[in-house]
C-alpha positions in Angstrom: -21.3 3.3 -27.0 -19.1 6.0 -26.5 -15.4 5.3 -25.0 -15.6 7.6 -21.7 -11.9 9.7 -20.4 -9.5 8.1 -18.4 -9.8 8.6 -14.7 -6.9 11.3 -13.7 -4.5 10.1 -11.6 -4.3 13.0 -9.8 -8.0 11.8 -8.3 -6.8 8.5 -6.8 -7.1 9.7 -3.2 -10.9 10.4 -3.2 -11.4 6.7 -4.7 -10.6 5.1 -1.2 -13.1 7.8 -0.3 -14.7 6.1 2.7 -17.9 7.3 1.3 -17.5 4.9 -1.3 -18.0 2.3 1.1 -21.7 3.3 1.4 -22.1 2.9 -2.6 -20.0 0.0 -2.9 -18.3 -2.3 -0.4 -15.5 -4.5 -1.7 -16.8 -7.5 0.7 -20.1 -7.4 -1.6 -17.6 -8.0 -5.2 -15.4 -10.6 -2.7 -18.6 -12.3 -2.2 -20.4 -12.2 -5.3 -17.3 -13.3 -7.4 -16.7 -16.1 -4.2 -13.1 -16.2 -3.8 -11.5 -17.8 -1.8 -7.8 -18.9 -0.9 -6.7 -20.7 -3.7 -8.3 -18.1 -6.7 -5.8 -16.7 -8.5 -7.5 -13.3 -9.4 -7.1 -10.4 -12.5 -8.5 -7.4 -11.9 -8.4 -5.3 -14.8 -8.5 -1.6 -14.1 -7.2 -2.1 -11.4 -6.8 2.0 -10.6 -5.6 2.9 -6.8 -6.7 -1.1 -5.4 -10.0 -0.1 -4.0 -11.4 -3.9 -5.0 -7.8 -5.2 -5.5 -6.0 -5.4 -2.0 -9.0 -6.5 -0.4 -9.4 -9.2 -3.2 -5.5 -10.1 -2.6 -6.0 -10.5 1.3 -8.6 -13.6 0.5 -6.4 -15.5 -1.5 -2.8 -17.3 -1.3 -2.3 -16.9 -4.9 -1.6 -14.2 -7.4 -3.5 -11.2 -8.2 -2.9 -9.3 -11.4 -3.8 -6.2 -11.3 -3.6 -4.8 -15.2 -4.0 -0.6 -15.7 -2.7 1.4 -18.4 -1.8 4.3 -16.4 1.4 3.7 -14.7 0.8 6.7 -11.7 -2.3 4.1 -10.6 -0.2 1.5 -10.0 2.5 3.0 -8.5 -0.8 4.1 -6.1 -2.0 0.7 -6.0 1.9 -0.4 -4.5 1.9 1.6 -1.9 -2.1 1.1 -0.9 -1.0 -2.4 -1.0 2.4 -1.7 1.0 0.9 -0.1 3.8 -1.7 -3.1 3.6 0.8 -5.6 4.1 -0.1 -7.1 0.8 2.6 -8.7 -1.0 0.9 -11.0 -3.8 -0.2 -8.4 -6.6 1.3 -8.5 -9.9 1.6 -4.8 -11.4 1.2 -5.4 -15.2 0.9 -1.7 -16.8 -1.1 -2.6 -19.8 -4.4 -2.0 -22.2 -7.6 -4.4 -20.3 -8.7 -5.0 -24.0 -4.9 -6.8 -24.8 -2.9 -8.4 -21.9 0.1 -10.1 -22.1 -1.3 -12.3 -19.3 -1.2 -15.8 -19.9 -5.1 -17.5 -21.1 -7.0 -19.5 -18.8 -5.0 -18.0 -15.9 -8.2 -16.6 -13.4 -10.6 -18.5 -11.6 -12.2 -14.6 -10.4 -11.8 -11.8 -11.7 -13.3 -8.2 -11.9 -13.2 -5.1 -13.9 -14.7 -1.7 -11.9 -16.2 1.1 -13.4 -13.5 0.5 -16.3 -15.7 -0.8 -19.0 -17.8 3.2 -20.4 -14.1 4.2 -20.8 -13.4 1.5 -23.2 -13.3 1.9 -26.9 -13.7 -1.6 -27.8 -16.3 -3.4 -26.0 -15.8 -6.3 -27.9 -12.3 -7.2 -27.7 -12.2 -6.1 -23.5 -15.1 -9.0 -23.6 -12.5 -11.7 -26.1 -9.8 -11.0 -23.5 -11.4 -11.5 -20.2 -13.0 -14.8 -22.1 -9.4 -15.6 -22.9 -8.3 -15.0 -19.7 -10.7 -17.2 -17.2 -10.4 -20.4 -16.6 -13.7 -22.8 -17.2 -16.0 -21.7 -14.5 -14.6 -18.7 -13.4 -16.7 -15.6 -12.3 -16.0 -12.2 -14.1 -17.5 -9.2 -12.2 -17.7 -6.0 -13.5 -19.4 -3.2 -11.9 -20.6 0.1 -13.3 -22.1 3.6 -12.7 -26.2 3.2 -13.2 -27.0 6.3 -15.9 -28.5 8.2 -13.4 -26.9 11.5 -11.7 -24.6 10.7 -8.8 -22.2 13.1 -6.5 -19.3 10.3 -7.2 -18.9 8.8 -10.3 -18.6 10.2 -14.0 -20.6 12.6 -16.0 -24.1 11.7 -16.9 -23.4 11.0 -20.1 -20.3 8.9 -20.3 -22.1 6.1 -18.2 -24.0 2.9 -20.0 -27.7 2.4 -18.9 -27.5 -1.0 -16.8 -30.4 -2.4 -18.7 -28.2 -1.8 -22.2 -25.3 -3.1 -20.8 -27.4 -5.9 -20.0 -28.8 -6.7 -22.9 -25.0 -6.4 -24.9 -23.9 -8.9 -22.5 -26.4 -11.2 -23.1 -26.2 -11.3 -27.0 -22.0 -12.0 -26.0 -22.3 -14.0 -23.6 -24.2 -17.3 -22.4 -24.2 -17.1 -18.3 -24.7 -13.6 -17.3 -26.3 -12.1 -13.7 -27.5 -8.6 -13.0 -26.1 -6.9 -10.0 -27.7 -4.3 -8.0 -25.2 -2.9 -5.4 -26.7 0.6 -4.9 -29.3 2.9 -7.4 -26.2 4.5 -9.1 -23.9 1.6 -9.0 -24.5 -2.3 -10.7 -22.8 -5.1 -11.4 -23.4 -8.0 -14.0 -21.5 -11.1 -12.8 -19.6 -13.4 -16.0 -19.8 -17.4 -15.4 -17.6 -19.4 -17.9 
């Protein structure tokens, strides 16, 4: 699988476009993950906080927002402050190798990042390391179809291909359809 290019921080505002809600509302991801008030959450590749901030509002615990780009974390901080959210910890690190403690998170999310990652096995190993037993982790990706939003077609991973790959790596894998252009894969630990 080819790794795509990193998202440009200059386009960060675009990621909060209301049109995105029609494609995938953060509430839907929250519902699928069954986020509760006692859940510690990790958002790997948090970006501007499109999912991070709504998830942080659902829990009294910490949300660990990991991103490799400082600009994105700054953007996320501003977004969180506007929304009066103060339970997010900002971590500037690569998603495939974080300093997060093992068995830290009850719930986790990686949205529109998996196709940008060079080493898929390393990322899955990292997710497995940080998740608690019975934890749920949702990977959201762009379907390999042309669409107005998202990366170019050649950088997308077809859902069937990613699902098959996940099944070779993990025992509890569930496919989730959000929109014809967006899908998710839910891993339960």
